PDB file of N, CA, C and O in Angstrom:
ATOM      1  N   MET A   1     125.467 150.725  42.204  1.00  0.00           N
ATOM      2  CA  MET A   1     125.263 151.153  43.717  1.00  0.00           C
ATOM      3  C   MET A   1     126.117 150.030  44.506  1.00  0.00           C
ATOM      4  O   MET A   1     126.972 150.465  45.276  1.00  0.00           O
ATOM      5  N   LEU A   2     125.953 148.439  44.378  1.00  0.00           N
ATOM      6  CA  LEU A   2     126.358 147.411  45.182  1.00  0.00           C
ATOM      7  C   LEU A   2     127.941 147.992  45.200  1.00  0.00           C
ATOM      8  O   LEU A   2     128.715 147.878  46.150  1.00  0.00           O
ATOM      9  N   GLU A   3     128.163 148.498  44.200  1.00  0.00           N
ATOM     10  CA  GLU A   3     129.640 148.866  44.089  1.00  0.00           C
ATOM     11  C   GLU A   3     130.071 149.755  45.437  1.00  0.00           C
ATOM     12  O   GLU A   3     130.759 149.351  46.374  1.00  0.00           O
ATOM     13  N   ALA A   4     129.622 150.751  45.314  1.00  0.00           N
ATOM     14  CA  ALA A   4     129.710 151.869  46.308  1.00  0.00           C
ATOM     15  C   ALA A   4     129.247 151.334  47.366  1.00  0.00           C
ATOM     16  O   ALA A   4     129.987 151.801  48.232  1.00  0.00           O
ATOM     17  N   LEU A   5     128.356 150.520  47.987  1.00  0.00           N
ATOM     18  CA  LEU A   5     128.332 149.773  49.659  1.00  0.00           C
ATOM     19  C   LEU A   5     129.544 149.080  49.741  1.00  0.00           C
ATOM     20  O   LEU A   5     130.187 149.137  50.789  1.00  0.00           O
ATOM     21  N   ALA A   6     130.031 148.299  48.584  1.00  0.00           N
ATOM     22  CA  ALA A   6     130.998 147.075  48.978  1.00  0.00           C
ATOM     23  C   ALA A   6     132.321 147.538  49.165  1.00  0.00           C
ATOM     24  O   ALA A   6     133.149 146.793  49.689  1.00  0.00           O
ATOM     25  N   ALA A   7     132.667 148.878  48.734  1.00  0.00           N
ATOM     26  CA  ALA A   7     133.967 149.647  48.966  1.00  0.00           C
ATOM     27  C   ALA A   7     133.784 151.026  49.407  1.00  0.00           C
ATOM     28  O   ALA A   7     134.048 151.937  48.623  1.00  0.00           O
ATOM     29  N   PRO A   8     133.238 151.339  50.912  1.00  0.00           N
ATOM     30  CA  PRO A   8     133.018 152.891  51.552  1.00  0.00           C
ATOM     31  C   PRO A   8     134.236 153.331  51.090  1.00  0.00           C
ATOM     32  O   PRO A   8     135.159 152.634  50.668  1.00  0.00           O
ATOM     33  N   GLN A   9     134.167 154.988  51.236  1.00  0.00           N
ATOM     34  CA  GLN A   9     135.410 155.586  51.150  1.00  0.00           C
ATOM     35  C   GLN A   9     135.694 155.828  52.642  1.00  0.00           C
ATOM     36  O   GLN A   9     134.972 156.019  53.620  1.00  0.00           O
ATOM     37  N   VAL A  10     136.910 155.755  52.458  1.00  0.00           N
ATOM     38  CA  VAL A  10     137.703 155.735  54.008  1.00  0.00           C
ATOM     39  C   VAL A  10     138.601 157.204  53.840  1.00  0.00           C
ATOM     40  O   VAL A  10     139.290 157.423  52.844  1.00  0.00           O
ATOM     41  N   GLU A  11     138.496 157.966  54.751  1.00  0.00           N
ATOM     42  CA  GLU A  11     139.171 158.977  54.815  1.00  0.00           C
ATOM     43  C   GLU A  11     140.710 158.820  55.478  1.00  0.00           C
ATOM     44  O   GLU A  11     140.982 158.407  56.605  1.00  0.00           O
ATOM     45  N   GLN A  12     141.670 159.298  54.384  1.00  0.00           N
ATOM     46  CA  GLN A  12     142.978 159.006  55.018  1.00  0.00           C
ATOM     47  C   GLN A  12     143.329 159.781  56.584  1.00  0.00           C
ATOM     48  O   GLN A  12     143.149 160.996  56.675  1.00  0.00           O
ATOM     49  N   ALA A  13     143.682 159.226  57.420  1.00  0.00           N
ATOM     50  CA  ALA A  13     144.360 159.449  58.696  1.00  0.00           C
ATOM     51  C   ALA A  13     145.415 160.337  58.985  1.00  0.00           C
ATOM     52  O   ALA A  13     146.539 159.853  59.117  1.00  0.00           O
ATOM     53  N   GLU A  14     145.237 161.650  59.116  1.00  0.00           N
ATOM     54  CA  GLU A  14     146.301 162.379  59.287  1.00  0.00           C
ATOM     55  C   GLU A  14     147.540 161.811  60.480  1.00  0.00           C
ATOM     56  O   GLU A  14     147.321 161.189  61.520  1.00  0.00           O
ATOM     57  N   THR A  15     148.689 162.203  59.999  1.00  0.00           N
ATOM     58  CA  THR A  15     149.521 161.388  60.939  1.00  0.00           C
ATOM     59  C   THR A  15     149.651 162.374  62.102  1.00  0.00           C
ATOM     60  O   THR A  15     149.246 163.534  62.021  1.00  0.00           O
ATOM     61  N   PRO A  16     150.266 161.829  63.244  1.00  0.00           N
ATOM     62  CA  PRO A  16     150.347 162.542  64.495  1.00  0.00           C
ATOM     63  C   PRO A  16     151.024 163.896  64.116  1.00  0.00           C
ATOM     64  O   PRO A  16     150.538 164.939  64.553  1.00  0.00           O
ATOM     65  N   LYS A  17     152.176 163.913  63.284  1.00  0.00           N
ATOM     66  CA  LYS A  17     152.998 164.996  63.114  1.00  0.00           C
ATOM     67  C   LYS A  17     151.680 166.119  62.346  1.00  0.00           C
ATOM     68  O   LYS A  17     151.060 166.886  63.082  1.00  0.00           O
ATOM     69  N   VAL A  18     151.474 166.081  61.248  1.00  0.00           N
ATOM     70  CA  VAL A  18     150.289 166.846  60.722  1.00  0.00           C
ATOM     71  C   VAL A  18     149.114 167.355  62.157  1.00  0.00           C
ATOM     72  O   VAL A  18     149.102 168.507  62.592  1.00  0.00           O
ATOM     73  N   PHE A  19     148.542 166.642  62.503  1.00  0.00           N
ATOM     74  CA  PHE A  19     147.871 166.665  63.405  1.00  0.00           C
ATOM     75  C   PHE A  19     148.071 167.515  64.170  1.00  0.00           C
ATOM     76  O   PHE A  19     147.260 168.423  64.351  1.00  0.00           O
ATOM     77  N   LEU A  20     149.565 167.391  65.002  1.00  0.00           N
ATOM     78  CA  LEU A  20     150.021 168.433  66.181  1.00  0.00           C
ATOM     79  C   LEU A  20     150.435 169.882  65.431  1.00  0.00           C
ATOM     80  O   LEU A  20     150.266 170.982  65.957  1.00  0.00           O
ATOM     81  N   ALA A  21     151.058 169.643  63.989  1.00  0.00           N
ATOM     82  CA  ALA A  21     151.197 170.618  63.279  1.00  0.00           C
ATOM     83  C   ALA A  21     149.699 171.779  63.145  1.00  0.00           C
ATOM     84  O   ALA A  21     149.650 172.983  63.396  1.00  0.00           O
ATOM     85  N   THR A  22     148.771 170.986  62.732  1.00  0.00           N
ATOM     86  CA  THR A  22     147.440 171.672  62.432  1.00  0.00           C
ATOM     87  C   THR A  22     147.062 172.267  63.906  1.00  0.00           C
ATOM     88  O   THR A  22     146.861 173.481  63.966  1.00  0.00           O
ATOM     89  N   LEU A  23     146.967 171.588  64.949  1.00  0.00           N
ATOM     90  CA  LEU A  23     146.491 172.102  66.403  1.00  0.00           C
ATOM     91  C   LEU A  23     147.321 173.141  66.414  1.00  0.00           C
ATOM     92  O   LEU A  23     146.877 174.289  66.370  1.00  0.00           O
ATOM     93  N   SER A  24     148.496 172.905  66.467  1.00  0.00           N
ATOM     94  CA  SER A  24     149.503 174.245  66.990  1.00  0.00           C
ATOM     95  C   SER A  24     149.446 175.430  66.122  1.00  0.00           C
ATOM     96  O   SER A  24     149.806 176.522  66.562  1.00  0.00           O
ATOM     97  N   GLY A  25     149.060 175.302  65.039  1.00  0.00           N
ATOM     98  CA  GLY A  25     148.918 176.537  64.115  1.00  0.00           C
ATOM     99  C   GLY A  25     147.319 177.130  64.209  1.00  0.00           C
ATOM    100  O   GLY A  25     146.976 178.302  64.056  1.00  0.00           O
ATOM    101  N   THR A  26     146.640 176.214  64.444  1.00  0.00           N
ATOM    102  CA  THR A  26     145.380 176.790  64.648  1.00  0.00           C
ATOM    103  C   THR A  26     145.140 177.625  66.033  1.00  0.00           C
ATOM    104  O   THR A  26     144.689 178.759  66.195  1.00  0.00           O
ATOM    105  N   LEU A  27     145.618 176.629  66.998  1.00  0.00           N
ATOM    106  CA  LEU A  27     146.067 177.665  68.440  1.00  0.00           C
ATOM    107  C   LEU A  27     146.580 178.820  68.224  1.00  0.00           C
ATOM    108  O   LEU A  27     145.914 179.715  68.746  1.00  0.00           O
ATOM    109  N   LYS A  28     147.599 179.212  67.603  1.00  0.00           N
ATOM    110  CA  LYS A  28     148.558 180.388  67.600  1.00  0.00           C
ATOM    111  C   LYS A  28     147.466 181.404  66.893  1.00  0.00           C
ATOM    112  O   LYS A  28     147.565 182.570  67.277  1.00  0.00           O
ATOM    113  N   ALA A  29     146.494 181.149  65.968  1.00  0.00           N
ATOM    114  CA  ALA A  29     145.819 182.033  64.949  1.00  0.00           C
ATOM    115  C   ALA A  29     144.747 182.242  65.835  1.00  0.00           C
ATOM    116  O   ALA A  29     144.384 183.418  65.816  1.00  0.00           O
ATOM    117  N   SER A  30     143.933 181.326  66.818  1.00  0.00           N
ATOM    118  CA  SER A  30     143.321 181.900  67.645  1.00  0.00           C
ATOM    119  C   SER A  30     142.844 183.009  68.116  1.00  0.00           C
ATOM    120  O   SER A  30     143.688 183.617  68.775  1.00  0.00           O
ATOM    121  N   ASP A  31     141.337 183.776  68.015  1.00  0.00           N
ATOM    122  CA  ASP A  31     141.476 184.991  68.991  1.00  0.00           C
ATOM    123  C   ASP A  31     141.728 184.679  70.399  1.00  0.00           C
ATOM    124  O   ASP A  31     141.709 183.530  70.839  1.00  0.00           O
ATOM    125  N   ASN A  32     141.976 185.782  71.133  1.00  0.00           N
ATOM    126  CA  ASN A  32     141.989 185.781  72.683  1.00  0.00           C
ATOM    127  C   ASN A  32     142.962 184.284  73.133  1.00  0.00           C
ATOM    128  O   ASN A  32     142.887 183.643  74.181  1.00  0.00           O
ATOM    129  N   VAL A  33     143.799 184.051  72.009  1.00  0.00           N
ATOM    130  CA  VAL A  33     144.880 183.256  72.929  1.00  0.00           C
ATOM    131  C   VAL A  33     146.229 183.922  72.809  1.00  0.00           C
ATOM    132  O   VAL A  33     146.612 184.548  71.821  1.00  0.00           O
ATOM    133  N   ASP A  34     146.962 183.703  74.015  1.00  0.00           N
ATOM    134  CA  ASP A  34     148.150 184.473  74.311  1.00  0.00           C
ATOM    135  C   ASP A  34     149.081 183.758  73.205  1.00  0.00           C
ATOM    136  O   ASP A  34     149.335 182.585  73.476  1.00  0.00           O
ATOM    137  N   VAL A  35     149.614 184.236  72.051  1.00  0.00           N
ATOM    138  CA  VAL A  35     150.789 183.925  70.813  1.00  0.00           C
ATOM    139  C   VAL A  35     151.807 183.259  71.494  1.00  0.00           C
ATOM    140  O   VAL A  35     152.078 182.083  71.248  1.00  0.00           O
ATOM    141  N   ASP A  36     152.509 184.061  72.507  1.00  0.00           N
ATOM    142  CA  ASP A  36     153.629 183.628  73.284  1.00  0.00           C
ATOM    143  C   ASP A  36     153.636 182.503  74.010  1.00  0.00           C
ATOM    144  O   ASP A  36     154.677 181.855  74.121  1.00  0.00           O
ATOM    145  N   LEU A  37     152.411 182.093  74.638  1.00  0.00           N
ATOM    146  CA  LEU A  37     152.194 181.017  75.510  1.00  0.00           C
ATOM    147  C   LEU A  37     151.846 179.655  74.374  1.00  0.00           C
ATOM    148  O   LEU A  37     152.514 178.634  74.209  1.00  0.00           O
ATOM    149  N   ALA A  38     150.762 180.008  73.801  1.00  0.00           N
ATOM    150  CA  ALA A  38     150.794 179.311  72.393  1.00  0.00           C
ATOM    151  C   ALA A  38     152.227 178.408  71.786  1.00  0.00           C
ATOM    152  O   ALA A  38     152.418 177.234  71.469  1.00  0.00           O
ATOM    153  N   GLY A  39     153.152 179.769  71.832  1.00  0.00           N
ATOM    154  CA  GLY A  39     154.202 179.152  71.267  1.00  0.00           C
ATOM    155  C   GLY A  39     155.127 178.124  72.099  1.00  0.00           C
ATOM    156  O   GLY A  39     155.895 177.279  71.638  1.00  0.00           O
ATOM    157  N   ILE A  40     154.846 178.428  73.463  1.00  0.00           N
ATOM    158  CA  ILE A  40     155.666 177.366  74.247  1.00  0.00           C
ATOM    159  C   ILE A  40     155.082 176.030  74.328  1.00  0.00           C
ATOM    160  O   ILE A  40     155.800 175.031  74.292  1.00  0.00           O
ATOM    161  N   LEU A  41     153.909 175.970  74.426  1.00  0.00           N
ATOM    162  CA  LEU A  41     153.239 174.791  74.340  1.00  0.00           C
ATOM    163  C   LEU A  41     153.813 174.032  72.928  1.00  0.00           C
ATOM    164  O   LEU A  41     154.481 172.998  72.905  1.00  0.00           O
ATOM    165  N   SER A  42     153.471 174.644  72.033  1.00  0.00           N
ATOM    166  CA  SER A  42     153.914 174.425  70.623  1.00  0.00           C
ATOM    167  C   SER A  42     155.263 173.920  70.175  1.00  0.00           C
ATOM    168  O   SER A  42     155.366 173.144  69.224  1.00  0.00           O
ATOM    169  N   ASP A  43     156.233 174.337  70.823  1.00  0.00           N
ATOM    170  CA  ASP A  43     157.249 174.134  70.894  1.00  0.00           C
ATOM    171  C   ASP A  43     158.049 172.834  71.770  1.00  0.00           C
ATOM    172  O   ASP A  43     159.071 172.220  71.465  1.00  0.00           O
ATOM    173  N   HIS A  44     157.159 172.693  72.957  1.00  0.00           N
ATOM    174  CA  HIS A  44     157.599 171.976  74.078  1.00  0.00           C
ATOM    175  C   HIS A  44     157.026 170.496  74.285  1.00  0.00           C
ATOM    176  O   HIS A  44     157.592 169.436  74.553  1.00  0.00           O
ATOM    177  N   LEU A  45     155.528 170.869  74.033  1.00  0.00           N
ATOM    178  CA  LEU A  45     154.493 169.693  74.428  1.00  0.00           C
ATOM    179  C   LEU A  45     153.915 169.200  73.011  1.00  0.00           C
ATOM    180  O   LEU A  45     153.772 167.994  72.808  1.00  0.00           O
ATOM    181  N   LEU A  46     153.604 170.099  72.091  1.00  0.00           N
ATOM    182  CA  LEU A  46     153.057 169.561  70.807  1.00  0.00           C
ATOM    183  C   LEU A  46     153.750 168.908  69.698  1.00  0.00           C
ATOM    184  O   LEU A  46     153.537 169.138  68.508  1.00  0.00           O
ATOM    185  N   THR A  47     154.622 168.049  70.191  1.00  0.00           N
ATOM    186  CA  THR A  47     155.476 167.611  69.155  1.00  0.00           C
ATOM    187  C   THR A  47     155.227 165.857  69.327  1.00  0.00           C
ATOM    188  O   THR A  47     154.735 165.258  70.283  1.00  0.00           O
ATOM    189  N   VAL A  48     155.689 165.387  68.205  1.00  0.00           N
ATOM    190  CA  VAL A  48     155.210 163.934  67.882  1.00  0.00           C
ATOM    191  C   VAL A  48     156.444 163.007  68.998  1.00  0.00           C
ATOM    192  O   VAL A  48     156.235 161.845  69.348  1.00  0.00           O
ATOM    193  N   THR A  49     157.391 163.611  69.315  1.00  0.00           N
ATOM    194  CA  THR A  49     158.576 163.074  70.180  1.00  0.00           C
ATOM    195  C   THR A  49     159.063 164.151  71.257  1.00  0.00           C
ATOM    196  O   THR A  49     160.084 164.820  71.096  1.00  0.00           O
ATOM    197  N   PRO A  50     158.403 164.228  72.138  1.00  0.00           N
ATOM    198  CA  PRO A  50     158.751 165.563  73.121  1.00  0.00           C
ATOM    199  C   PRO A  50     160.035 165.054  73.779  1.00  0.00           C
ATOM    200  O   PRO A  50     160.186 163.910  74.207  1.00  0.00           O
ATOM    201  N   HIS A  51     160.889 165.976  73.809  1.00  0.00           N
ATOM    202  CA  HIS A  51     162.032 165.909  74.830  1.00  0.00           C
ATOM    203  C   HIS A  51     161.761 165.088  76.265  1.00  0.00           C
ATOM    204  O   HIS A  51     160.631 165.139  76.752  1.00  0.00           O
ATOM    205  N   ALA A  52     162.614 164.478  76.799  1.00  0.00           N
ATOM    206  CA  ALA A  52     162.589 163.737  78.127  1.00  0.00           C
ATOM    207  C   ALA A  52     161.872 164.867  79.104  1.00  0.00           C
ATOM    208  O   ALA A  52     160.940 164.566  79.849  1.00  0.00           O
ATOM    209  N   ASN A  53     162.346 166.020  79.023  1.00  0.00           N
ATOM    210  CA  ASN A  53     162.059 167.215  80.058  1.00  0.00           C
ATOM    211  C   ASN A  53     161.358 167.991  79.546  1.00  0.00           C
ATOM    212  O   ASN A  53     161.745 169.137  79.774  1.00  0.00           O
ATOM    213  N   ALA A  54     160.195 167.925  78.742  1.00  0.00           N
ATOM    214  CA  ALA A  54     159.239 168.481  77.858  1.00  0.00           C
ATOM    215  C   ALA A  54     158.687 169.332  78.712  1.00  0.00           C
ATOM    216  O   ALA A  54     158.778 170.548  78.549  1.00  0.00           O
ATOM    217  N   VAL A  55     158.198 168.909  79.489  1.00  0.00           N
ATOM    218  CA  VAL A  55     157.268 169.367  80.953  1.00  0.00           C
ATOM    219  C   VAL A  55     157.830 170.403  81.723  1.00  0.00           C
ATOM    220  O   VAL A  55     157.199 171.368  82.155  1.00  0.00           O
ATOM    221  N   ALA A  56     159.408 170.113  81.937  1.00  0.00           N
ATOM    222  CA  ALA A  56     159.942 171.435  82.897  1.00  0.00           C
ATOM    223  C   ALA A  56     160.598 172.160  81.972  1.00  0.00           C
ATOM    224  O   ALA A  56     161.066 173.227  82.368  1.00  0.00           O
ATOM    225  N   ASN A  57     160.782 171.815  80.657  1.00  0.00           N
ATOM    226  CA  ASN A  57     160.980 172.861  80.024  1.00  0.00           C
ATOM    227  C   ASN A  57     160.147 174.051  79.670  1.00  0.00           C
ATOM    228  O   ASN A  57     160.476 175.225  79.498  1.00  0.00           O
ATOM    229  N   ALA A  58     158.993 173.459  79.606  1.00  0.00           N
ATOM    230  CA  ALA A  58     158.002 174.385  79.296  1.00  0.00           C
ATOM    231  C   ALA A  58     157.386 175.484  80.367  1.00  0.00           C
ATOM    232  O   ALA A  58     156.963 176.638  80.304  1.00  0.00           O
ATOM    233  N   LYS A  59     157.582 174.443  81.419  1.00  0.00           N
ATOM    234  CA  LYS A  59     157.467 175.219  83.107  1.00  0.00           C
ATOM    235  C   LYS A  59     158.567 175.913  82.764  1.00  0.00           C
ATOM    236  O   LYS A  59     158.019 177.004  82.926  1.00  0.00           O
ATOM    237  N   ALA A  60     159.662 176.207  82.426  1.00  0.00           N
ATOM    238  CA  ALA A  60     160.986 176.994  82.744  1.00  0.00           C
ATOM    239  C   ALA A  60     160.427 178.146  81.796  1.00  0.00           C
ATOM    240  O   ALA A  60     160.416 179.332  82.125  1.00  0.00           O
ATOM    241  N   ALA A  61     160.000 177.691  80.675  1.00  0.00           N
ATOM    242  CA  ALA A  61     159.907 178.975  79.357  1.00  0.00           C
ATOM    243  C   ALA A  61     158.487 179.888  79.674  1.00  0.00           C
ATOM    244  O   ALA A  61     158.166 181.011  79.284  1.00  0.00           O
ATOM    245  N   ILE A  62     157.750 178.859  80.597  1.00  0.00           N
ATOM    246  CA  ILE A  62     156.320 179.826  81.215  1.00  0.00           C
ATOM    247  C   ILE A  62     156.990 181.043  82.099  1.00  0.00           C
ATOM    248  O   ILE A  62     156.887 182.255  81.908  1.00  0.00           O
ATOM    249  N   ALA A  63     157.528 180.514  82.869  1.00  0.00           N
ATOM    250  CA  ALA A  63     158.083 181.114  84.127  1.00  0.00           C
ATOM    251  C   ALA A  63     159.003 182.536  83.596  1.00  0.00           C
ATOM    252  O   ALA A  63     158.859 183.664  84.067  1.00  0.00           O
ATOM    253  N   ALA A  64     159.876 182.182  82.604  1.00  0.00           N
ATOM    254  CA  ALA A  64     160.777 183.141  81.962  1.00  0.00           C
ATOM    255  C   ALA A  64     159.721 184.321  81.354  1.00  0.00           C
ATOM    256  O   ALA A  64     159.858 185.543  81.422  1.00  0.00           O
ATOM    257  N   LEU A  65     158.608 183.531  80.727  1.00  0.00           N
ATOM    258  CA  LEU A  65     157.596 184.766  79.682  1.00  0.00           C
ATOM    259  C   LEU A  65     156.970 185.583  81.064  1.00  0.00           C
ATOM    260  O   LEU A  65     157.139 186.799  81.149  1.00  0.00           O
ATOM    261  N   ALA A  66     156.383 184.979  81.926  1.00  0.00           N
ATOM    262  CA  ALA A  66     155.866 185.529  83.252  1.00  0.00           C
ATOM    263  C   ALA A  66     156.847 186.454  84.143  1.00  0.00           C
ATOM    264  O   ALA A  66     156.490 187.138  85.102  1.00  0.00           O
ATOM    265  N   ALA A  67     158.099 186.340  83.654  1.00  0.00           N
ATOM    266  CA  ALA A  67     158.882 187.381  84.672  1.00  0.00           C
ATOM    267  C   ALA A  67     159.489 188.429  83.830  1.00  0.00           C
ATOM    268  O   ALA A  67     160.048 189.454  84.221  1.00  0.00           O
ATOM    269  N   ARG A  68     159.260 187.940  82.359  1.00  0.00           N
ATOM    270  CA  ARG A  68     159.629 188.912  81.511  1.00  0.00           C
ATOM    271  C   ARG A  68     158.151 190.104  81.244  1.00  0.00           C
ATOM    272  O   ARG A  68     158.259 191.274  80.877  1.00  0.00           O
ATOM    273  N   ARG A  69     157.081 189.499  81.501  1.00  0.00           N
ATOM    274  CA  ARG A  69     155.956 190.223  81.494  1.00  0.00           C
ATOM    275  C   ARG A  69     155.828 191.022  82.837  1.00  0.00           C
ATOM    276  O   ARG A  69     155.184 192.070  82.773  1.00  0.00           O
ATOM    277  N   ALA A  70     156.330 190.678  83.971  1.00  0.00           N
ATOM    278  CA  ALA A  70     156.070 191.264  85.234  1.00  0.00           C
ATOM    279  C   ALA A  70     156.962 192.319  85.443  1.00  0.00           C
ATOM    280  O   ALA A  70     156.776 193.018  86.439  1.00  0.00           O
ATOM    281  N   ALA A  71     158.027 192.604  84.587  1.00  0.00           N
ATOM    282  CA  ALA A  71     159.136 193.541  84.719  1.00  0.00           C
ATOM    283  C   ALA A  71     158.614 194.999  84.408  1.00  0.00           C
ATOM    284  O   ALA A  71     157.921 195.400  83.474  1.00  0.00           O
ATOM    285  N   PRO A  72     159.107 195.595  85.370  1.00  0.00           N
ATOM    286  CA  PRO A  72     158.614 197.295  84.819  1.00  0.00           C
ATOM    287  C   PRO A  72     158.780 197.442  83.689  1.00  0.00           C
ATOM    288  O   PRO A  72     159.483 196.619  83.103  1.00  0.00           O
ATOM    289  N   VAL A  73     158.226 198.488  83.004  1.00  0.00           N
ATOM    290  CA  VAL A  73     158.262 198.728  81.827  1.00  0.00           C
ATOM    291  C   VAL A  73     159.613 199.564  81.565  1.00  0.00           C
ATOM    292  O   VAL A  73     160.236 199.230  80.557  1.00  0.00           O
ATOM    293  N   GLU A  74     160.060 200.440  82.218  1.00  0.00           N
ATOM    294  CA  GLU A  74     161.574 201.016  82.137  1.00  0.00           C
ATOM    295  C   GLU A  74     162.620 199.809  82.175  1.00  0.00           C
ATOM    296  O   GLU A  74     163.686 200.135  81.653  1.00  0.00           O
ATOM    297  N   GLU A  75     162.594 198.576  82.630  1.00  0.00           N
ATOM    298  CA  GLU A  75     163.574 197.497  82.528  1.00  0.00           C
ATOM    299  C   GLU A  75     163.579 196.762  81.265  1.00  0.00           C
ATOM    300  O   GLU A  75     164.590 196.285  80.751  1.00  0.00           O
ATOM    301  N   GLN A  76     162.016 196.676  80.643  1.00  0.00           N
ATOM    302  CA  GLN A  76     161.910 195.908  79.257  1.00  0.00           C
ATOM    303  C   GLN A  76     162.182 196.733  78.439  1.00  0.00           C
ATOM    304  O   GLN A  76     162.669 196.164  77.462  1.00  0.00           O
ATOM    305  N   ALA A  77     162.116 198.079  78.270  1.00  0.00           N
ATOM    306  CA  ALA A  77     162.817 199.244  77.458  1.00  0.00           C
ATOM    307  C   ALA A  77     164.081 199.232  77.050  1.00  0.00           C
ATOM    308  O   ALA A  77     164.604 199.393  75.947  1.00  0.00           O
ATOM    309  N   ASP A  78     164.620 198.947  78.453  1.00  0.00           N
ATOM    310  CA  ASP A  78     166.277 198.592  78.691  1.00  0.00           C
ATOM    311  C   ASP A  78     166.758 197.435  77.970  1.00  0.00           C
ATOM    312  O   ASP A  78     167.828 197.604  77.386  1.00  0.00           O
ATOM    313  N   GLY A  79     166.363 196.612  77.902  1.00  0.00           N
ATOM    314  CA  GLY A  79     166.506 195.287  77.257  1.00  0.00           C
ATOM    315  C   GLY A  79     166.801 194.137  78.488  1.00  0.00           C
ATOM    316  O   GLY A  79     166.956 192.950  78.200  1.00  0.00           O
TER     317      GLY A  79
END
């Protein structure tokens, strides 16, 4: 019993890469979550070493997604 108290079990800490990958996967798999938006967040912001312009790139991707979704159905079908 004293040995168990002297050497407590310590859980292995996740690396930032594993944590962010798990967070990204959980976000994409969650109900009532916009999968396209979750993908943008994962690609641009939920990375260990985000690009210097990560926020601007994410903003541009979100604006492009919004524009695509706002386009009339006929335009979306034509490509």
